[in-house]
C-alpha positions as CSV (number, residue, x, y, z in Angstrom):
1,X,-10.5,2.2,-2.0
2,X,-6.8,3.2,-1.9
3,X,-5.8,-0.3,-0.8
4,X,-7.9,-1.9,-3.5
5,X,-6.4,0.3,-6.2
6,X,-2.9,-0.3,-4.7
7,X,-3.4,-4.1,-4.7
8,X,-3.0,-4.3,-0.9
9,X,-6.6,-4.9,0.1
10,X,-7.1,-8.3,1.8
11,X,-10.8,-8.5,0.6
12,X,-11.0,-6.9,-2.9
13,X,-13.8,-9.2,-4.1
14,X,-15.8,-9.7,-0.9
15,X,-19.4,-8.6,-1.3
16,X,-21.8,-8.6,1.7
17,X,-24.7,-11.0,1.1
18,X,-22.8,-12.9,-1.6
19,X,-21.7,-16.5,-1.4
20,X,-18.3,-16.4,0.4
21,X,-18.2,-19.9,1.7
22,X,-19.4,-21.3,5.1
23,X,-21.1,-18.8,7.2
24,X,-22.4,-16.6,4.3
25,X,-26.0,-16.3,3.0
26,X,-28.0,-13.7,1.2
27,X,-29.5,-12.4,4.5
28,X,-26.1,-11.9,6.1
29,X,-23.3,-13.8,7.8
30,X,-24.1,-16.5,10.4
31,X,-22.0,-18.3,12.9
32,X,-20.3,-21.5,11.9
33,X,-18.4,-23.7,14.4
34,X,-14.6,-23.5,13.9
35,X,-11.9,-24.9,16.1
36,X,-8.6,-23.0,16.5
37,X,-5.6,-25.2,17.4
38,X,-2.4,-24.0,19.0
39,X,0.7,-25.8,20.1
40,X,2.9,-23.5,22.3
41,X,6.0,-24.5,24.2
42,X,5.2,-22.9,27.6
43,X,8.8,-22.0,28.4
44,X,10.4,-19.6,25.9
45,X,14.1,-19.2,25.5
46,X,15.1,-15.5,25.5
47,X,18.7,-16.2,24.7
48,X,18.1,-17.7,21.3
49,X,20.5,-16.4,18.6
50,X,17.6,-15.8,16.2
51,X,15.9,-13.2,18.4
52,X,14.0,-11.0,17.7
53,X,11.6,-13.0,15.5
54,X,8.5,-12.3,13.3
55,X,5.5,-11.9,15.6
56,X,3.5,-14.4,13.5
57,X,6.1,-17.2,13.3
58,X,5.3,-20.5,14.9
59,X,7.6,-23.1,13.2
60,X,10.9,-21.5,14.2
61,X,10.0,-21.5,17.9
62,X,8.5,-25.1,17.9
63,X,4.9,-24.0,17.8
64,X,1.9,-24.8,15.6
65,X,-1.3,-23.1,14.7
66,X,-4.1,-23.4,12.2
67,X,-5.0,-19.6,12.2
68,X,-2.2,-17.9,10.4
69,X,-2.8,-14.4,11.7
70,X,-2.5,-15.3,15.3
71,X,0.4,-14.1,17.5
72,X,-0.9,-15.8,20.6
73,X,-3.9,-17.1,22.4
74,X,-5.9,-15.8,25.4
75,X,-6.5,-17.8,28.5
76,X,-10.1,-18.3,27.3
77,X,-8.9,-19.9,24.1
78,X,-9.7,-17.0,21.8
79,X,-6.9,-16.2,19.3
80,X,-4.8,-13.0,19.6
81,X,-4.0,-11.5,16.2
82,X,-1.6,-8.8,15.2
83,X,-2.1,-5.0,15.4
84,X,-3.5,-4.7,11.9
85,X,-6.5,-6.1,10.1
86,X,-7.4,-6.4,6.4
87,X,-4.6,-4.1,5.4
88,X,-1.3,-2.6,6.5
89,X,-2.7,-0.1,9.0
90,X,-3.3,-0.5,12.7
91,X,-6.8,-1.2,14.1
92,X,-6.9,2.4,15.5
93,X,-5.8,4.0,12.2
94,X,-8.4,1.9,10.4
95,X,-11.0,3.1,12.9
96,X,-12.3,-0.5,13.4
97,X,-14.7,-0.6,16.3
98,X,-14.0,-3.5,18.7
99,X,-16.0,-5.1,21.4
100,X,-13.8,-6.3,24.3
101,X,-10.7,-5.8,22.1
102,X,-12.0,-8.1,19.3
103,X,-14.3,-8.5,16.4
104,X,-15.6,-11.1,13.9
105,X,-14.1,-11.6,10.5
106,X,-16.4,-12.0,7.5
107,X,-16.7,-15.4,5.9
108,X,-13.6,-16.1,3.9
109,X,-14.3,-19.5,2.4
110,X,-13.6,-18.4,-1.2
111,X,-10.9,-15.9,-0.4
112,X,-7.4,-16.9,-1.6
113,X,-4.0,-15.6,-0.5
114,X,-2.7,-13.6,1.2
115,X,-5.3,-14.3,3.9
116,X,-6.4,-17.6,5.3
117,X,-9.9,-18.8,4.3
118,X,-12.4,-19.8,6.9
119,X,-15.9,-19.0,8.4
120,X,-16.7,-16.0,10.6
121,X,-14.4,-16.0,13.6
122,X,-14.2,-13.8,16.7
123,X,-10.6,-12.9,17.7
124,X,-8.7,-10.2,19.6
125,X,-6.5,-7.5,18.3
126,X,-6.5,-5.1,21.3
127,X,-6.6,-5.7,25.0
128,X,-9.7,-7.6,26.0
129,X,-10.6,-5.4,29.0
130,X,-13.8,-7.4,29.7
131,X,-11.7,-10.3,30.8
132,X,-10.9,-10.9,34.5
133,X,-7.1,-10.2,34.3
134,X,-8.0,-6.5,33.5
135,X,-10.4,-6.1,36.4
136,X,-9.7,-5.1,40.0
137,X,-6.0,-4.6,39.2
138,X,-4.8,-3.0,42.4
139,X,-1.1,-2.4,42.8
140,X,0.2,-5.9,42.2
141,X,1.7,-7.3,39.0
142,X,-0.9,-7.8,36.4
143,X,-2.5,-11.2,35.9
144,X,-1.9,-13.6,33.0
145,X,-4.1,-13.0,30.0
146,X,-2.6,-15.3,27.4
147,X,0.5,-16.8,25.8
148,X,2.4,-15.7,22.7
149,X,3.3,-18.3,20.1
150,X,7.0,-18.1,21.2
151,X,6.1,-19.5,24.6
152,X,6.3,-16.3,26.7
153,X,3.4,-15.2,28.8
154,X,1.3,-12.1,28.1
155,X,0.0,-10.1,31.1
156,X,-2.4,-7.3,31.5
157,X,-1.3,-3.7,31.8
158,X,0.5,-2.9,35.1
159,X,3.7,-4.1,36.7
160,X,4.6,-4.6,40.4
161,X,3.4,-1.6,42.4
162,X,0.8,-0.7,39.8
163,X,3.5,1.1,37.7
164,X,3.8,1.0,33.9
165,X,6.1,-1.8,32.6
166,X,9.3,-0.7,30.9
167,X,9.2,-2.7,27.8
168,X,11.4,-3.3,24.7
169,X,10.5,-2.7,21.1
170,X,8.7,-6.0,20.9
171,X,6.5,-5.1,23.9
172,X,8.2,-7.5,26.4
173,X,10.8,-7.2,29.2
174,X,12.6,-9.1,32.0
175,X,11.2,-8.7,35.5
176,X,9.0,-10.4,38.1
177,X,5.7,-11.8,37.1
178,X,2.6,-12.2,39.4
179,X,4.2,-15.2,41.1
180,X,7.4,-13.1,41.9
181,X,9.6,-15.2,39.6
182,X,11.8,-13.4,37.1
183,X,11.0,-14.1,33.5
184,X,10.9,-12.5,30.1
185,X,7.2,-11.7,29.3
186,X,4.9,-9.4,27.4
187,X,2.4,-6.8,28.6
188,X,-0.8,-5.8,26.9
189,X,-1.0,-2.1,26.1
190,X,-3.7,0.3,25.0
191,X,-1.6,1.5,22.1
192,X,0.2,-0.2,19.1
193,X,1.3,-2.9,19.1
194,X,-1.3,-3.8,21.7
195,X,0.4,-7.1,22.7
196,X,3.6,-7.7,20.8
197,X,5.2,-6.4,17.6
198,X,7.9,-9.1,17.4
199,X,9.0,-12.2,19.3
200,X,11.5,-10.8,21.8
201,X,13.8,-9.8,23.3
202,X,14.0,-7.1,20.6
203,X,17.7,-6.3,21.2
204,X,17.1,-3.0,19.3
205,X,16.3,-4.9,16.0
206,X,12.5,-5.0,16.0
207,X,12.3,-3.1,12.7
208,X,14.0,-5.9,10.9
209,X,11.1,-8.2,11.7
210,X,8.3,-6.0,10.3
211,X,6.6,-6.9,7.0
212,X,5.5,-3.4,6.0
213,X,4.2,-0.8,8.5
214,X,6.5,-0.6,11.6
215,X,4.5,-1.5,14.7
216,X,7.5,-1.6,17.0
217,X,7.2,-0.1,20.5
218,X,9.6,2.8,21.2
219,X,11.5,0.6,23.6
220,X,13.6,1.6,26.7
221,X,16.7,3.0,25.0
222,X,18.8,-0.1,25.4
223,X,19.1,-3.5,23.8
224,X,17.7,-5.4,26.8
225,X,14.9,-3.9,28.9
226,X,14.5,-4.9,32.5
227,X,11.8,-3.6,34.9
228,X,13.4,-1.1,37.3
229,X,13.9,-2.7,40.8
230,X,14.5,-6.2,39.4
231,X,17.2,-8.1,41.3
232,X,20.3,-8.6,39.1
233,X,21.1,-11.9,40.9
234,X,17.6,-13.3,40.2
235,X,17.7,-12.2,36.6
236,X,21.1,-13.9,36.0
237,X,19.8,-17.0,37.8
238,X,16.9,-17.1,35.3
239,X,19.2,-16.6,32.3
240,X,21.7,-19.3,33.6
241,X,19.3,-21.9,32.4
242,X,20.5,-21.2,28.8
243,X,23.5,-18.9,28.7
244,X,25.2,-17.5,31.8
245,X,27.0,-14.9,29.7
246,X,24.1,-13.7,27.6
247,X,23.3,-10.5,29.6
248,X,26.9,-9.3,29.3
249,X,26.6,-9.1,25.5
250,X,24.0,-6.3,25.5
251,X,23.3,-2.9,26.9
252,X,20.6,-2.6,29.5
253,X,18.5,0.2,30.9
254,X,19.2,1.4,34.5
255,X,17.2,-1.2,36.4
256,X,19.2,-2.2,39.4
257,X,17.6,-1.4,42.8
258,X,18.9,1.8,44.4
259,X,20.9,1.3,47.6
260,X,20.7,4.1,50.1
261,X,24.1,5.2,51.5
262,X,24.7,4.1,55.1
263,X,24.0,6.8,57.6
264,X,27.1,8.1,59.4
265,X,27.2,7.8,63.2
266,X,27.5,11.3,64.5
267,X,29.0,11.9,68.0
268,X,27.3,14.8,69.7
269,X,29.8,16.9,71.7
270,X,29.0,18.0,75.2
271,X,27.2,14.7,75.8
272,X,28.0,13.1,79.2
273,X,27.6,9.5,80.3
274,X,25.3,8.9,83.2
275,X,27.8,6.5,84.7
276,X,30.9,8.8,85.0
277,X,29.7,12.2,84.1
278,X,32.8,12.4,81.8
279,X,32.7,14.6,78.7
280,X,32.7,12.5,75.5
């Protein structure tokens, strides 16, 4: 009601059982085939000068989509949408109940801006824990669950060793993926922003990409977030593809592997050699 009165409700004139375009009838909504199309460059460039970017943007990063609210697509072809739905509050704050992290929109055939019209459509908002990448996780790096529109991979929850990933304000970080290669990538999370709040790296500027409510992750306290234990040499080799000096322009969290100090060789007095019997 507050959103309708404030003019921010996405569906102010939507009436259940009324004619709302394909998929609507007086007895309720019905499934109507719809094809979601995505064009994603499968190798994102984390050193772009225009980072961070809007989580919904496609054109700037060379992508295309026919479902405007999508921020990415899961490995099963189902779209991943942002952390809010039908308003400027998160899915959790709106108390929207989701099955496997997603739900079906109502028919929107007659709805105009600011939302995109279309028939009923299932899509994800939160982590789809019924999918295989979220099952039998063990202690290895999480498996791939999807791709963001900017070309970076999205993985399930855990990082190498089963630990939590140290991510930036967008929800991504630099570090090894399931193949062991170093890349910038995102991780699904059980809290806002669920997948990503902006197209990273965030460089401490996620808030500038938000359209209303700030869905940014707290971050790691630095401009660039790297998973602890990541090899600096491997990270720089990855970044060398675009800009060998990029990492030196920003602050980073404490990520470098800890090197234990060499143990000193102690000489024990009153020790005698077997050969001479001489005191050492």
